[in-house]
C-alpha positions in Angstrom: 0.0 0.0 0.0 2.8 2.4 0.8 4.5 1.9 -2.5 1.2 2.2 -4.5 0.2 5.4 -2.7 3.7 6.8 -3.1 3.7 6.2 -6.8 0.2 7.6 -7.2 1.1 10.8 -5.3 4.3 11.3 -7.3 2.4 10.8 -10.5 0.0 13.6 -9.5 2.9 15.9 -8.6 4.4 15.1 -12.0 1.3 16.0 -13.9 0.8 19.1 -11.8 4.3 20.3 -12.4 4.0 19.7 -16.1 0.7 21.6 -16.2 2.2 24.5 -14.2 5.3 24.9 -16.3 3.3 24.7 -19.5 0.9 27.4 -18.2 3.8 29.7 -17.4 5.3 29.1 -20.8 2.1 30.0 -22.5 1.9 33.4 -20.9 5.6 34.5 -20.7 5.6 36.2 -24.1 2.7 38.4 -23.1 4.1 39.7 -19.8 4.9 43.4 -19.8 6.4 43.8 -16.3 10.0 42.7 -15.9 9.4 42.0 -12.3 6.4 39.7 -13.1 8.3 38.0 -15.8 11.3 37.3 -13.5 8.9 36.0 -10.8 7.3 33.6 -13.3 10.6 32.4 -14.7 11.9 31.8 -11.1 8.8 29.9 -10.2 9.1 27.8 -13.4 12.8 27.0 -12.4 11.6 25.9 -9.0 9.0 23.7 -10.6 11.8 22.2 -12.7 13.9 21.4 -9.7 11.0 19.7 -8.0 10.3 17.8 -11.2 13.9 16.5 -11.1 13.2 15.1 -7.6 9.9 13.6 -8.6 11.4 11.9 -11.7 14.2 10.5 -9.5 11.7 9.1 -7.1 9.6 7.7 -9.9 12.7 6.1 -11.5 13.3 4.3 -8.2 9.9 2.6 -8.6 10.4 2.0 -12.3 7.5 4.4 -13.2 7.4 6.8 -16.0 5.2 9.4 -14.3 2.0 11.0 -15.6 1.2 13.7 -18.1 -1.6 16.2 -17.4 -5.1 15.2 -18.5 -5.3 16.2 -22.2 -8.8 17.7 -21.8 -7.7 19.8 -18.8 -4.6 20.9 -20.7 -6.7 21.8 -23.8 -9.2 23.7 -21.8 -6.5 25.6 -20.0 -4.8 26.5 -23.3 -8.1 27.7 -24.7 -9.0 29.8 -21.7 -5.5 31.3 -21.7 -5.6 32.2 -25.4 -9.2 33.6 -25.3 -8.5 35.8 -22.3 -5.2 37.0 -23.6 -6.7 37.8 -27.1 -9.3 40.0 -25.4 -6.8 41.6 -23.0 -3.1 41.2 -23.1 -2.3 42.6 -19.7 -0.3 41.6 -16.7 -3.6 41.6 -14.8 -5.0 38.9 -17.1 -1.9 36.9 -16.7 -1.9 37.1 -12.9 -5.6 36.2 -12.9 -5.0 33.1 -15.1 -1.9 31.9 -13.2 -3.7 32.5 -9.9 -6.6 30.4 -11.0 -4.2 27.6 -12.1 -2.3 27.7 -8.8 -5.5 27.6 -6.8 -6.7 24.5 -8.7 -3.3 22.9 -8.2 -3.2 23.5 -4.5 -6.7 22.1 -4.2 -5.9 19.0 -6.2 -2.6 18.4 -4.5 -4.2 18.7 -1.0 -6.9 16.3 -2.1 -4.2 13.8 -3.3 -2.3 14.2 0.0 -5.5 13.2 1.8 -6.3 10.4 -0.6 -2.8 8.8 -0.6 -2.2 8.9 3.1 0.1 5.8 3.0 2.6 7.5 0.7 6.1 7.7 2.0 7.2 10.9 3.8 9.7 11.9 1.1 6.9 12.1 -1.5 4.6 13.9 0.9 7.3 16.4 1.6 7.8 17.0 -2.2 4.0 17.5 -2.5 3.9 19.9 0.4 6.8 21.9 -1.1 5.0 22.1 -4.5 1.8 23.3 -2.7 3.9 25.9 -0.9 5.4 27.0 -4.2 2.0 27.5 -5.7 0.6 29.3 -2.7 3.6 31.7 -2.7 3.2 32.5 -6.3 -0.5 33.2 -5.8 0.5 35.6 -3.0 3.2 37.3 -5.1 0.7 37.9 -8.0 -1.9 39.7 -5.9 -0.3 43.0 -6.7 -1.1 42.4 -10.4 -4.7 41.5 -10.0 
């Protein structure tokens, strides 16, 4: 049970990190503020570091990880492009990223509760990812 829950939790982190980095990539070209752009790039780099840890843990279990749900990814892409086509502003970008972070935090907390038997290392990675998302949300408030 511990190994199964650990793998499932790591897979969800993997999918969440991929979704988050993809979302940041989608908006970077539209960012006007150098400060906001730096914050988003820094956050993406932190996601990449966590992803390295997740991949190393998954490799230990012989698991390839998980990609984001294609429907969710497509809906996110569509929402981002529609909103940015109507208003290419840092406000819009902050709003989109904040929504994504909030959904990520909600999902990751649900998975932490669902996969209670996961090992402590994987739970710690998940908690650090949640903290990263919450911090970004807080940092973006000034752009809303």
